[in-house]
Chimera marker file (.cmm) of the C-alpha trace (Angstrom):
<marker_set name="trace">
<marker id="1" x="-10.746" y="63.688" z="-13.901" r="1" g="1" b="0" radius="0.5"/>
<marker id="2" x="-12.706" y="60.794" z="-12.388" r="1" g="1" b="0" radius="0.5"/>
<marker id="3" x="-13.380" y="61.318" z="-8.691" r="1" g="1" b="0" radius="0.5"/>
<marker id="4" x="-16.429" y="59.075" z="-8.289" r="1" g="1" b="0" radius="0.5"/>
<marker id="5" x="-17.129" y="55.460" z="-9.261" r="1" g="1" b="0" radius="0.5"/>
<marker id="6" x="-20.708" y="54.173" z="-9.275" r="1" g="1" b="0" radius="0.5"/>
<marker id="7" x="-21.070" y="50.387" z="-9.341" r="1" g="1" b="0" radius="0.5"/>
<marker id="8" x="-24.342" y="48.772" z="-10.337" r="1" g="1" b="0" radius="0.5"/>
<marker id="9" x="-25.650" y="45.230" z="-10.317" r="1" g="1" b="0" radius="0.5"/>
<marker id="10" x="-28.342" y="45.266" z="-13.017" r="1" g="1" b="0" radius="0.5"/>
<marker id="11" x="-30.744" y="42.446" z="-13.704" r="1" g="1" b="0" radius="0.5"/>
<marker id="12" x="-34.234" y="41.001" z="-13.784" r="1" g="1" b="0" radius="0.5"/>
<marker id="13" x="-33.875" y="39.309" z="-10.366" r="1" g="1" b="0" radius="0.5"/>
<marker id="14" x="-36.858" y="37.013" z="-10.862" r="1" g="1" b="0" radius="0.5"/>
<marker id="15" x="-36.471" y="36.389" z="-7.956" r="1" g="1" b="0" radius="0.5"/>
<marker id="16" x="-33.449" y="37.785" z="-6.138" r="1" g="1" b="0" radius="0.5"/>
<marker id="17" x="-31.768" y="34.957" z="-4.255" r="1" g="1" b="0" radius="0.5"/>
<marker id="18" x="-29.054" y="34.329" z="-1.723" r="1" g="1" b="0" radius="0.5"/>
<marker id="19" x="-26.526" y="33.987" z="-4.548" r="1" g="1" b="0" radius="0.5"/>
<marker id="20" x="-27.434" y="37.483" z="-5.809" r="1" g="1" b="0" radius="0.5"/>
<marker id="21" x="-27.033" y="38.905" z="-2.290" r="1" g="1" b="0" radius="0.5"/>
<marker id="22" x="-23.582" y="37.290" z="-1.970" r="1" g="1" b="0" radius="0.5"/>
<marker id="23" x="-22.521" y="38.723" z="-5.354" r="1" g="1" b="0" radius="0.5"/>
<marker id="24" x="-23.724" y="42.198" z="-4.369" r="1" g="1" b="0" radius="0.5"/>
<marker id="25" x="-21.824" y="42.046" z="-1.080" r="1" g="1" b="0" radius="0.5"/>
<marker id="26" x="-18.694" y="41.234" z="-3.120" r="1" g="1" b="0" radius="0.5"/>
<marker id="27" x="-19.356" y="44.365" z="-5.206" r="1" g="1" b="0" radius="0.5"/>
<marker id="28" x="-19.786" y="46.479" z="-2.073" r="1" g="1" b="0" radius="0.5"/>
<marker id="29" x="-16.449" y="45.258" z="-0.684" r="1" g="1" b="0" radius="0.5"/>
<marker id="30" x="-14.753" y="46.145" z="-3.943" r="1" g="1" b="0" radius="0.5"/>
<marker id="31" x="-16.289" y="49.622" z="-4.437" r="1" g="1" b="0" radius="0.5"/>
<marker id="32" x="-17.731" y="50.713" z="-1.093" r="1" g="1" b="0" radius="0.5"/>
<marker id="33" x="-21.383" y="50.303" z="-0.146" r="1" g="1" b="0" radius="0.5"/>
<marker id="34" x="-22.345" y="53.960" z="-0.571" r="1" g="1" b="0" radius="0.5"/>
<marker id="35" x="-21.523" y="53.774" z="-4.320" r="1" g="1" b="0" radius="0.5"/>
<marker id="36" x="-23.209" y="50.446" z="-5.140" r="1" g="1" b="0" radius="0.5"/>
<marker id="37" x="-26.740" y="49.851" z="-6.368" r="1" g="1" b="0" radius="0.5"/>
<marker id="38" x="-28.976" y="46.954" z="-7.374" r="1" g="1" b="0" radius="0.5"/>
<marker id="39" x="-30.858" y="48.126" z="-10.459" r="1" g="1" b="0" radius="0.5"/>
<marker id="40" x="-33.963" y="46.412" z="-11.775" r="1" g="1" b="0" radius="0.5"/>
<marker id="41" x="-37.146" y="47.203" z="-13.687" r="1" g="1" b="0" radius="0.5"/>
<marker id="42" x="-40.860" y="46.911" z="-13.042" r="1" g="1" b="0" radius="0.5"/>
<marker id="43" x="-41.363" y="44.654" z="-16.058" r="1" g="1" b="0" radius="0.5"/>
<marker id="44" x="-43.666" y="41.691" z="-15.497" r="1" g="1" b="0" radius="0.5"/>
<marker id="45" x="-43.833" y="39.092" z="-18.232" r="1" g="1" b="0" radius="0.5"/>
<marker id="46" x="-45.074" y="35.640" z="-17.257" r="1" g="1" b="0" radius="0.5"/>
<marker id="47" x="-43.786" y="33.051" z="-16.741" r="1" g="1" b="0" radius="0.5"/>
<marker id="48" x="-40.129" y="34.161" z="-16.757" r="1" g="1" b="0" radius="0.5"/>
<marker id="49" x="-40.589" y="37.537" z="-15.030" r="1" g="1" b="0" radius="0.5"/>
<marker id="50" x="-43.427" y="37.185" z="-12.501" r="1" g="1" b="0" radius="0.5"/>
<marker id="51" x="-42.374" y="39.828" z="-9.947" r="1" g="1" b="0" radius="0.5"/>
<marker id="52" x="-42.982" y="43.561" z="-10.223" r="1" g="1" b="0" radius="0.5"/>
<marker id="53" x="-40.559" y="46.113" z="-8.775" r="1" g="1" b="0" radius="0.5"/>
<marker id="54" x="-42.307" y="46.374" z="-5.403" r="1" g="1" b="0" radius="0.5"/>
<marker id="55" x="-42.248" y="42.605" z="-4.975" r="1" g="1" b="0" radius="0.5"/>
<marker id="56" x="-38.584" y="42.437" z="-5.956" r="1" g="1" b="0" radius="0.5"/>
<marker id="57" x="-37.802" y="45.293" z="-3.568" r="1" g="1" b="0" radius="0.5"/>
<marker id="58" x="-39.556" y="43.422" z="-0.754" r="1" g="1" b="0" radius="0.5"/>
<marker id="59" x="-37.571" y="40.246" z="-1.477" r="1" g="1" b="0" radius="0.5"/>
<marker id="60" x="-34.253" y="42.134" z="-1.691" r="1" g="1" b="0" radius="0.5"/>
<marker id="61" x="-35.078" y="43.946" z="1.562" r="1" g="1" b="0" radius="0.5"/>
<marker id="62" x="-35.075" y="40.568" z="3.355" r="1" g="1" b="0" radius="0.5"/>
<marker id="63" x="-31.335" y="40.457" z="2.639" r="1" g="1" b="0" radius="0.5"/>
<marker id="64" x="-30.862" y="43.890" z="4.237" r="1" g="1" b="0" radius="0.5"/>
<marker id="65" x="-30.285" y="45.556" z="0.861" r="1" g="1" b="0" radius="0.5"/>
<marker id="66" x="-33.567" y="47.404" z="0.305" r="1" g="1" b="0" radius="0.5"/>
<marker id="67" x="-31.926" y="50.828" z="0.535" r="1" g="1" b="0" radius="0.5"/>
<marker id="68" x="-29.592" y="49.913" z="-2.368" r="1" g="1" b="0" radius="0.5"/>
<marker id="69" x="-32.369" y="49.059" z="-4.893" r="1" g="1" b="0" radius="0.5"/>
<marker id="70" x="-33.225" y="51.452" z="-7.723" r="1" g="1" b="0" radius="0.5"/>
<marker id="71" x="-36.028" y="51.025" z="-10.241" r="1" g="1" b="0" radius="0.5"/>
<marker id="72" x="-34.984" y="51.686" z="-13.819" r="1" g="1" b="0" radius="0.5"/>
<marker id="73" x="-36.628" y="51.378" z="-17.214" r="1" g="1" b="0" radius="0.5"/>
<marker id="74" x="-33.324" y="50.000" z="-18.496" r="1" g="1" b="0" radius="0.5"/>
<marker id="75" x="-31.238" y="48.545" z="-15.641" r="1" g="1" b="0" radius="0.5"/>
<marker id="76" x="-28.107" y="48.291" z="-17.804" r="1" g="1" b="0" radius="0.5"/>
<marker id="77" x="-28.164" y="52.038" z="-18.477" r="1" g="1" b="0" radius="0.5"/>
<marker id="78" x="-29.289" y="53.100" z="-14.981" r="1" g="1" b="0" radius="0.5"/>
<marker id="79" x="-30.149" y="56.612" z="-16.162" r="1" g="1" b="0" radius="0.5"/>
<marker id="80" x="-32.183" y="57.139" z="-12.992" r="1" g="1" b="0" radius="0.5"/>
<marker id="81" x="-28.882" y="57.110" z="-11.068" r="1" g="1" b="0" radius="0.5"/>
<marker id="82" x="-26.529" y="58.608" z="-13.637" r="1" g="1" b="0" radius="0.5"/>
<marker id="83" x="-28.681" y="61.579" z="-14.723" r="1" g="1" b="0" radius="0.5"/>
<marker id="84" x="-27.896" y="63.413" z="-11.495" r="1" g="1" b="0" radius="0.5"/>
<marker id="85" x="-24.129" y="62.831" z="-11.736" r="1" g="1" b="0" radius="0.5"/>
<marker id="86" x="-21.355" y="64.624" z="-13.593" r="1" g="1" b="0" radius="0.5"/>
<marker id="87" x="-20.120" y="62.418" z="-16.477" r="1" g="1" b="0" radius="0.5"/>
<marker id="88" x="-16.748" y="64.191" z="-16.421" r="1" g="1" b="0" radius="0.5"/>
<marker id="89" x="-16.149" y="63.067" z="-12.829" r="1" g="1" b="0" radius="0.5"/>
<marker id="90" x="-18.080" y="59.788" z="-12.584" r="1" g="1" b="0" radius="0.5"/>
<marker id="91" x="-17.181" y="56.360" z="-13.960" r="1" g="1" b="0" radius="0.5"/>
<marker id="92" x="-19.740" y="53.562" z="-14.241" r="1" g="1" b="0" radius="0.5"/>
<marker id="93" x="-18.938" y="49.983" z="-13.311" r="1" g="1" b="0" radius="0.5"/>
<marker id="94" x="-21.436" y="47.246" z="-14.164" r="1" g="1" b="0" radius="0.5"/>
<marker id="95" x="-21.216" y="43.881" z="-12.445" r="1" g="1" b="0" radius="0.5"/>
<marker id="96" x="-22.093" y="40.708" z="-14.309" r="1" g="1" b="0" radius="0.5"/>
<marker id="97" x="-21.892" y="37.167" z="-12.997" r="1" g="1" b="0" radius="0.5"/>
<marker id="98" x="-19.149" y="34.790" z="-14.077" r="1" g="1" b="0" radius="0.5"/>
<marker id="99" x="-21.751" y="32.181" z="-15.070" r="1" g="1" b="0" radius="0.5"/>
<marker id="100" x="-23.625" y="34.716" z="-17.232" r="1" g="1" b="0" radius="0.5"/>
<marker id="101" x="-20.438" y="35.764" z="-18.995" r="1" g="1" b="0" radius="0.5"/>
<marker id="102" x="-19.570" y="32.121" z="-19.728" r="1" g="1" b="0" radius="0.5"/>
<marker id="103" x="-23.005" y="30.885" z="-20.786" r="1" g="1" b="0" radius="0.5"/>
<marker id="104" x="-24.516" y="33.954" z="-22.428" r="1" g="1" b="0" radius="0.5"/>
<marker id="105" x="-22.053" y="36.836" z="-22.695" r="1" g="1" b="0" radius="0.5"/>
<marker id="106" x="-24.220" y="39.945" z="-22.913" r="1" g="1" b="0" radius="0.5"/>
<marker id="107" x="-21.327" y="42.297" z="-23.299" r="1" g="1" b="0" radius="0.5"/>
<marker id="108" x="-18.681" y="42.071" z="-25.963" r="1" g="1" b="0" radius="0.5"/>
<marker id="109" x="-15.659" y="44.174" z="-25.165" r="1" g="1" b="0" radius="0.5"/>
<marker id="110" x="-14.464" y="43.843" z="-28.741" r="1" g="1" b="0" radius="0.5"/>
<marker id="111" x="-14.006" y="46.861" z="-31.004" r="1" g="1" b="0" radius="0.5"/>
<marker id="112" x="-17.035" y="48.005" z="-32.967" r="1" g="1" b="0" radius="0.5"/>
<marker id="113" x="-17.267" y="47.317" z="-36.704" r="1" g="1" b="0" radius="0.5"/>
<marker id="114" x="-15.668" y="50.707" z="-37.415" r="1" g="1" b="0" radius="0.5"/>
<marker id="115" x="-12.692" y="49.785" z="-35.198" r="1" g="1" b="0" radius="0.5"/>
<marker id="116" x="-13.542" y="52.141" z="-32.346" r="1" g="1" b="0" radius="0.5"/>
<marker id="117" x="-13.709" y="50.697" z="-28.818" r="1" g="1" b="0" radius="0.5"/>
<marker id="118" x="-17.028" y="49.364" z="-27.542" r="1" g="1" b="0" radius="0.5"/>
<marker id="119" x="-18.784" y="51.227" z="-24.745" r="1" g="1" b="0" radius="0.5"/>
<marker id="120" x="-18.052" y="48.530" z="-22.166" r="1" g="1" b="0" radius="0.5"/>
<marker id="121" x="-14.434" y="47.962" z="-21.251" r="1" g="1" b="0" radius="0.5"/>
<marker id="122" x="-12.723" y="45.691" z="-18.738" r="1" g="1" b="0" radius="0.5"/>
<marker id="123" x="-12.485" y="47.473" z="-15.373" r="1" g="1" b="0" radius="0.5"/>
<marker id="124" x="-9.312" y="45.761" z="-14.186" r="1" g="1" b="0" radius="0.5"/>
<marker id="125" x="-7.432" y="46.633" z="-17.373" r="1" g="1" b="0" radius="0.5"/>
<marker id="126" x="-8.537" y="50.272" z="-17.159" r="1" g="1" b="0" radius="0.5"/>
<marker id="127" x="-8.709" y="50.954" z="-13.419" r="1" g="1" b="0" radius="0.5"/>
<marker id="128" x="-5.910" y="53.540" z="-13.550" r="1" g="1" b="0" radius="0.5"/>
<marker id="129" x="-7.338" y="55.343" z="-16.588" r="1" g="1" b="0" radius="0.5"/>
<marker id="130" x="-11.123" y="55.434" z="-16.163" r="1" g="1" b="0" radius="0.5"/>
<marker id="131" x="-13.280" y="57.608" z="-18.416" r="1" g="1" b="0" radius="0.5"/>
<marker id="132" x="-16.623" y="59.180" z="-17.599" r="1" g="1" b="0" radius="0.5"/>
<marker id="133" x="-19.816" y="57.176" z="-18.084" r="1" g="1" b="0" radius="0.5"/>
<marker id="134" x="-20.668" y="59.240" z="-21.153" r="1" g="1" b="0" radius="0.5"/>
<marker id="135" x="-17.641" y="57.677" z="-22.906" r="1" g="1" b="0" radius="0.5"/>
<marker id="136" x="-17.288" y="54.201" z="-21.386" r="1" g="1" b="0" radius="0.5"/>
<marker id="137" x="-18.745" y="51.851" z="-18.828" r="1" g="1" b="0" radius="0.5"/>
<marker id="138" x="-16.586" y="49.206" z="-17.187" r="1" g="1" b="0" radius="0.5"/>
<marker id="139" x="-17.380" y="45.584" z="-16.469" r="1" g="1" b="0" radius="0.5"/>
<marker id="140" x="-16.415" y="43.572" z="-13.428" r="1" g="1" b="0" radius="0.5"/>
<marker id="141" x="-17.175" y="39.890" z="-13.306" r="1" g="1" b="0" radius="0.5"/>
<marker id="142" x="-18.370" y="38.658" z="-9.922" r="1" g="1" b="0" radius="0.5"/>
<marker id="143" x="-17.132" y="35.277" z="-8.782" r="1" g="1" b="0" radius="0.5"/>
<marker id="144" x="-19.696" y="32.519" z="-9.225" r="1" g="1" b="0" radius="0.5"/>
<marker id="145" x="-21.670" y="31.769" z="-6.056" r="1" g="1" b="0" radius="0.5"/>
<marker id="146" x="-22.735" y="28.125" z="-5.960" r="1" g="1" b="0" radius="0.5"/>
<marker id="147" x="-25.629" y="27.316" z="-3.654" r="1" g="1" b="0" radius="0.5"/>
<marker id="148" x="-27.448" y="24.001" z="-4.007" r="1" g="1" b="0" radius="0.5"/>
<marker id="149" x="-31.196" y="23.667" z="-3.455" r="1" g="1" b="0" radius="0.5"/>
<marker id="150" x="-31.805" y="20.018" z="-2.504" r="1" g="1" b="0" radius="0.5"/>
<marker id="151" x="-34.123" y="18.390" z="-5.000" r="1" g="1" b="0" radius="0.5"/>
<marker id="152" x="-33.755" y="21.223" z="-7.521" r="1" g="1" b="0" radius="0.5"/>
<marker id="153" x="-30.048" y="21.737" z="-8.173" r="1" g="1" b="0" radius="0.5"/>
<marker id="154" x="-27.990" y="24.878" z="-8.254" r="1" g="1" b="0" radius="0.5"/>
<marker id="155" x="-29.720" y="28.087" z="-7.159" r="1" g="1" b="0" radius="0.5"/>
<marker id="156" x="-30.688" y="30.288" z="-10.082" r="1" g="1" b="0" radius="0.5"/>
<marker id="157" x="-33.709" y="32.357" z="-11.034" r="1" g="1" b="0" radius="0.5"/>
<marker id="158" x="-35.085" y="29.410" z="-13.025" r="1" g="1" b="0" radius="0.5"/>
<marker id="159" x="-34.557" y="26.991" z="-10.131" r="1" g="1" b="0" radius="0.5"/>
<marker id="160" x="-36.128" y="29.399" z="-7.643" r="1" g="1" b="0" radius="0.5"/>
<marker id="161" x="-39.193" y="29.977" z="-9.860" r="1" g="1" b="0" radius="0.5"/>
<marker id="162" x="-39.555" y="26.213" z="-10.332" r="1" g="1" b="0" radius="0.5"/>
<marker id="163" x="-39.315" y="25.525" z="-6.594" r="1" g="1" b="0" radius="0.5"/>
<marker id="164" x="-41.763" y="28.345" z="-5.772" r="1" g="1" b="0" radius="0.5"/>
<marker id="165" x="-44.321" y="26.735" z="-8.099" r="1" g="1" b="0" radius="0.5"/>
<marker id="166" x="-43.918" y="23.274" z="-6.543" r="1" g="1" b="0" radius="0.5"/>
<marker id="167" x="-46.424" y="21.806" z="-4.137" r="1" g="1" b="0" radius="0.5"/>
<marker id="168" x="-43.786" y="20.956" z="-1.550" r="1" g="1" b="0" radius="0.5"/>
<marker id="169" x="-41.838" y="23.103" z="0.923" r="1" g="1" b="0" radius="0.5"/>
<marker id="170" x="-38.581" y="24.593" z="-0.269" r="1" g="1" b="0" radius="0.5"/>
<marker id="171" x="-35.625" y="23.137" z="1.667" r="1" g="1" b="0" radius="0.5"/>
<marker id="172" x="-33.391" y="25.699" z="3.334" r="1" g="1" b="0" radius="0.5"/>
<marker id="173" x="-29.772" y="25.374" z="2.104" r="1" g="1" b="0" radius="0.5"/>
<link id1="1" id2="2" r="1" g="1" b="0" radius="0.2"/>
<link id1="2" id2="3" r="1" g="1" b="0" radius="0.2"/>
<link id1="3" id2="4" r="1" g="1" b="0" radius="0.2"/>
<link id1="4" id2="5" r="1" g="1" b="0" radius="0.2"/>
<link id1="5" id2="6" r="1" g="1" b="0" radius="0.2"/>
<link id1="6" id2="7" r="1" g="1" b="0" radius="0.2"/>
<link id1="7" id2="8" r="1" g="1" b="0" radius="0.2"/>
<link id1="8" id2="9" r="1" g="1" b="0" radius="0.2"/>
<link id1="9" id2="10" r="1" g="1" b="0" radius="0.2"/>
<link id1="10" id2="11" r="1" g="1" b="0" radius="0.2"/>
<link id1="11" id2="12" r="1" g="1" b="0" radius="0.2"/>
<link id1="12" id2="13" r="1" g="1" b="0" radius="0.2"/>
<link id1="13" id2="14" r="1" g="1" b="0" radius="0.2"/>
<link id1="14" id2="15" r="1" g="1" b="0" radius="0.2"/>
<link id1="15" id2="16" r="1" g="1" b="0" radius="0.2"/>
<link id1="16" id2="17" r="1" g="1" b="0" radius="0.2"/>
<link id1="17" id2="18" r="1" g="1" b="0" radius="0.2"/>
<link id1="18" id2="19" r="1" g="1" b="0" radius="0.2"/>
<link id1="19" id2="20" r="1" g="1" b="0" radius="0.2"/>
<link id1="20" id2="21" r="1" g="1" b="0" radius="0.2"/>
<link id1="21" id2="22" r="1" g="1" b="0" radius="0.2"/>
<link id1="22" id2="23" r="1" g="1" b="0" radius="0.2"/>
<link id1="23" id2="24" r="1" g="1" b="0" radius="0.2"/>
<link id1="24" id2="25" r="1" g="1" b="0" radius="0.2"/>
<link id1="25" id2="26" r="1" g="1" b="0" radius="0.2"/>
<link id1="26" id2="27" r="1" g="1" b="0" radius="0.2"/>
<link id1="27" id2="28" r="1" g="1" b="0" radius="0.2"/>
<link id1="28" id2="29" r="1" g="1" b="0" radius="0.2"/>
<link id1="29" id2="30" r="1" g="1" b="0" radius="0.2"/>
<link id1="30" id2="31" r="1" g="1" b="0" radius="0.2"/>
<link id1="31" id2="32" r="1" g="1" b="0" radius="0.2"/>
<link id1="32" id2="33" r="1" g="1" b="0" radius="0.2"/>
<link id1="33" id2="34" r="1" g="1" b="0" radius="0.2"/>
<link id1="34" id2="35" r="1" g="1" b="0" radius="0.2"/>
<link id1="35" id2="36" r="1" g="1" b="0" radius="0.2"/>
<link id1="36" id2="37" r="1" g="1" b="0" radius="0.2"/>
<link id1="37" id2="38" r="1" g="1" b="0" radius="0.2"/>
<link id1="38" id2="39" r="1" g="1" b="0" radius="0.2"/>
<link id1="39" id2="40" r="1" g="1" b="0" radius="0.2"/>
<link id1="40" id2="41" r="1" g="1" b="0" radius="0.2"/>
<link id1="41" id2="42" r="1" g="1" b="0" radius="0.2"/>
<link id1="42" id2="43" r="1" g="1" b="0" radius="0.2"/>
<link id1="43" id2="44" r="1" g="1" b="0" radius="0.2"/>
<link id1="44" id2="45" r="1" g="1" b="0" radius="0.2"/>
<link id1="45" id2="46" r="1" g="1" b="0" radius="0.2"/>
<link id1="46" id2="47" r="1" g="1" b="0" radius="0.2"/>
<link id1="47" id2="48" r="1" g="1" b="0" radius="0.2"/>
<link id1="48" id2="49" r="1" g="1" b="0" radius="0.2"/>
<link id1="49" id2="50" r="1" g="1" b="0" radius="0.2"/>
<link id1="50" id2="51" r="1" g="1" b="0" radius="0.2"/>
<link id1="51" id2="52" r="1" g="1" b="0" radius="0.2"/>
<link id1="52" id2="53" r="1" g="1" b="0" radius="0.2"/>
<link id1="53" id2="54" r="1" g="1" b="0" radius="0.2"/>
<link id1="54" id2="55" r="1" g="1" b="0" radius="0.2"/>
<link id1="55" id2="56" r="1" g="1" b="0" radius="0.2"/>
<link id1="56" id2="57" r="1" g="1" b="0" radius="0.2"/>
<link id1="57" id2="58" r="1" g="1" b="0" radius="0.2"/>
<link id1="58" id2="59" r="1" g="1" b="0" radius="0.2"/>
<link id1="59" id2="60" r="1" g="1" b="0" radius="0.2"/>
<link id1="60" id2="61" r="1" g="1" b="0" radius="0.2"/>
<link id1="61" id2="62" r="1" g="1" b="0" radius="0.2"/>
<link id1="62" id2="63" r="1" g="1" b="0" radius="0.2"/>
<link id1="63" id2="64" r="1" g="1" b="0" radius="0.2"/>
<link id1="64" id2="65" r="1" g="1" b="0" radius="0.2"/>
<link id1="65" id2="66" r="1" g="1" b="0" radius="0.2"/>
<link id1="66" id2="67" r="1" g="1" b="0" radius="0.2"/>
<link id1="67" id2="68" r="1" g="1" b="0" radius="0.2"/>
<link id1="68" id2="69" r="1" g="1" b="0" radius="0.2"/>
<link id1="69" id2="70" r="1" g="1" b="0" radius="0.2"/>
<link id1="70" id2="71" r="1" g="1" b="0" radius="0.2"/>
<link id1="71" id2="72" r="1" g="1" b="0" radius="0.2"/>
<link id1="72" id2="73" r="1" g="1" b="0" radius="0.2"/>
<link id1="73" id2="74" r="1" g="1" b="0" radius="0.2"/>
<link id1="74" id2="75" r="1" g="1" b="0" radius="0.2"/>
<link id1="75" id2="76" r="1" g="1" b="0" radius="0.2"/>
<link id1="76" id2="77" r="1" g="1" b="0" radius="0.2"/>
<link id1="77" id2="78" r="1" g="1" b="0" radius="0.2"/>
<link id1="78" id2="79" r="1" g="1" b="0" radius="0.2"/>
<link id1="79" id2="80" r="1" g="1" b="0" radius="0.2"/>
<link id1="80" id2="81" r="1" g="1" b="0" radius="0.2"/>
<link id1="81" id2="82" r="1" g="1" b="0" radius="0.2"/>
<link id1="82" id2="83" r="1" g="1" b="0" radius="0.2"/>
<link id1="83" id2="84" r="1" g="1" b="0" radius="0.2"/>
<link id1="84" id2="85" r="1" g="1" b="0" radius="0.2"/>
<link id1="85" id2="86" r="1" g="1" b="0" radius="0.2"/>
<link id1="86" id2="87" r="1" g="1" b="0" radius="0.2"/>
<link id1="87" id2="88" r="1" g="1" b="0" radius="0.2"/>
<link id1="88" id2="89" r="1" g="1" b="0" radius="0.2"/>
<link id1="89" id2="90" r="1" g="1" b="0" radius="0.2"/>
<link id1="90" id2="91" r="1" g="1" b="0" radius="0.2"/>
<link id1="91" id2="92" r="1" g="1" b="0" radius="0.2"/>
<link id1="92" id2="93" r="1" g="1" b="0" radius="0.2"/>
<link id1="93" id2="94" r="1" g="1" b="0" radius="0.2"/>
<link id1="94" id2="95" r="1" g="1" b="0" radius="0.2"/>
<link id1="95" id2="96" r="1" g="1" b="0" radius="0.2"/>
<link id1="96" id2="97" r="1" g="1" b="0" radius="0.2"/>
<link id1="97" id2="98" r="1" g="1" b="0" radius="0.2"/>
<link id1="98" id2="99" r="1" g="1" b="0" radius="0.2"/>
<link id1="99" id2="100" r="1" g="1" b="0" radius="0.2"/>
<link id1="100" id2="101" r="1" g="1" b="0" radius="0.2"/>
<link id1="101" id2="102" r="1" g="1" b="0" radius="0.2"/>
<link id1="102" id2="103" r="1" g="1" b="0" radius="0.2"/>
<link id1="103" id2="104" r="1" g="1" b="0" radius="0.2"/>
<link id1="104" id2="105" r="1" g="1" b="0" radius="0.2"/>
<link id1="105" id2="106" r="1" g="1" b="0" radius="0.2"/>
<link id1="106" id2="107" r="1" g="1" b="0" radius="0.2"/>
<link id1="107" id2="108" r="1" g="1" b="0" radius="0.2"/>
<link id1="108" id2="109" r="1" g="1" b="0" radius="0.2"/>
<link id1="109" id2="110" r="1" g="1" b="0" radius="0.2"/>
<link id1="110" id2="111" r="1" g="1" b="0" radius="0.2"/>
<link id1="111" id2="112" r="1" g="1" b="0" radius="0.2"/>
<link id1="112" id2="113" r="1" g="1" b="0" radius="0.2"/>
<link id1="113" id2="114" r="1" g="1" b="0" radius="0.2"/>
<link id1="114" id2="115" r="1" g="1" b="0" radius="0.2"/>
<link id1="115" id2="116" r="1" g="1" b="0" radius="0.2"/>
<link id1="116" id2="117" r="1" g="1" b="0" radius="0.2"/>
<link id1="117" id2="118" r="1" g="1" b="0" radius="0.2"/>
<link id1="118" id2="119" r="1" g="1" b="0" radius="0.2"/>
<link id1="119" id2="120" r="1" g="1" b="0" radius="0.2"/>
<link id1="120" id2="121" r="1" g="1" b="0" radius="0.2"/>
<link id1="121" id2="122" r="1" g="1" b="0" radius="0.2"/>
<link id1="122" id2="123" r="1" g="1" b="0" radius="0.2"/>
<link id1="123" id2="124" r="1" g="1" b="0" radius="0.2"/>
<link id1="124" id2="125" r="1" g="1" b="0" radius="0.2"/>
<link id1="125" id2="126" r="1" g="1" b="0" radius="0.2"/>
<link id1="126" id2="127" r="1" g="1" b="0" radius="0.2"/>
<link id1="127" id2="128" r="1" g="1" b="0" radius="0.2"/>
<link id1="128" id2="129" r="1" g="1" b="0" radius="0.2"/>
<link id1="129" id2="130" r="1" g="1" b="0" radius="0.2"/>
<link id1="130" id2="131" r="1" g="1" b="0" radius="0.2"/>
<link id1="131" id2="132" r="1" g="1" b="0" radius="0.2"/>
<link id1="132" id2="133" r="1" g="1" b="0" radius="0.2"/>
<link id1="133" id2="134" r="1" g="1" b="0" radius="0.2"/>
<link id1="134" id2="135" r="1" g="1" b="0" radius="0.2"/>
<link id1="135" id2="136" r="1" g="1" b="0" radius="0.2"/>
<link id1="136" id2="137" r="1" g="1" b="0" radius="0.2"/>
<link id1="137" id2="138" r="1" g="1" b="0" radius="0.2"/>
<link id1="138" id2="139" r="1" g="1" b="0" radius="0.2"/>
<link id1="139" id2="140" r="1" g="1" b="0" radius="0.2"/>
<link id1="140" id2="141" r="1" g="1" b="0" radius="0.2"/>
<link id1="141" id2="142" r="1" g="1" b="0" radius="0.2"/>
<link id1="142" id2="143" r="1" g="1" b="0" radius="0.2"/>
<link id1="143" id2="144" r="1" g="1" b="0" radius="0.2"/>
<link id1="144" id2="145" r="1" g="1" b="0" radius="0.2"/>
<link id1="145" id2="146" r="1" g="1" b="0" radius="0.2"/>
<link id1="146" id2="147" r="1" g="1" b="0" radius="0.2"/>
<link id1="147" id2="148" r="1" g="1" b="0" radius="0.2"/>
<link id1="148" id2="149" r="1" g="1" b="0" radius="0.2"/>
<link id1="149" id2="150" r="1" g="1" b="0" radius="0.2"/>
<link id1="150" id2="151" r="1" g="1" b="0" radius="0.2"/>
<link id1="151" id2="152" r="1" g="1" b="0" radius="0.2"/>
<link id1="152" id2="153" r="1" g="1" b="0" radius="0.2"/>
<link id1="153" id2="154" r="1" g="1" b="0" radius="0.2"/>
<link id1="154" id2="155" r="1" g="1" b="0" radius="0.2"/>
<link id1="155" id2="156" r="1" g="1" b="0" radius="0.2"/>
<link id1="156" id2="157" r="1" g="1" b="0" radius="0.2"/>
<link id1="157" id2="158" r="1" g="1" b="0" radius="0.2"/>
<link id1="158" id2="159" r="1" g="1" b="0" radius="0.2"/>
<link id1="159" id2="160" r="1" g="1" b="0" radius="0.2"/>
<link id1="160" id2="161" r="1" g="1" b="0" radius="0.2"/>
<link id1="161" id2="162" r="1" g="1" b="0" radius="0.2"/>
<link id1="162" id2="163" r="1" g="1" b="0" radius="0.2"/>
<link id1="163" id2="164" r="1" g="1" b="0" radius="0.2"/>
<link id1="164" id2="165" r="1" g="1" b="0" radius="0.2"/>
<link id1="165" id2="166" r="1" g="1" b="0" radius="0.2"/>
<link id1="166" id2="167" r="1" g="1" b="0" radius="0.2"/>
<link id1="167" id2="168" r="1" g="1" b="0" radius="0.2"/>
<link id1="168" id2="169" r="1" g="1" b="0" radius="0.2"/>
<link id1="169" id2="170" r="1" g="1" b="0" radius="0.2"/>
<link id1="170" id2="171" r="1" g="1" b="0" radius="0.2"/>
<link id1="171" id2="172" r="1" g="1" b="0" radius="0.2"/>
<link id1="172" id2="173" r="1" g="1" b="0" radius="0.2"/>
</marker_set>
C-alpha cells in the first residue's frame, strides 16, 4: 500500500530561472514541500550546459529552494533519493513542463511494443491506484509559466544563456 509520494522536478537547469521556481512552487502546493525535490546533475558540456552542480545549487538557493536540490547522475531516475525508500510504500511523481511535453515529449505513456504499460503513467488518471516506484512512475504536467525578458523574448534556458553572454545588462522582468 502506498503511504508516501515523492515528487521530483528533474532537469538540466542551465540555468534555473524564475519560471522554474514558479513551476516548483506549483509542485510543492500539489504534493507538500517536504516530499518535493529539484533533481539535477553535475554534467558540464559547453555551450548548452555551462553550470556545474554547485553553481546550479547556488542559483537555485537565490530562490529560497537550496534545501530542496539533490544531485543525481540521472535526474529522471533520482536513485539518490529513492534508494533509501521502500518501493512497496512509495510512489514517484515526476514533473515535466507543459511546453516541454508539447514541443519535445520526453515521456510516452503509450504501451510498450509487447503491449505492457510503459513505466511512466499519468498521475491524475491513476491517483487513486498508485503503484510503487519499482513498478511505475507518474507524470504531472506543470502549467506553463510565461515570463518575458525584454529584448530577448520568453524566459527559457536558451534565452537566459544568451542574455548572460550579452554585453549589456539583463533587464529585470
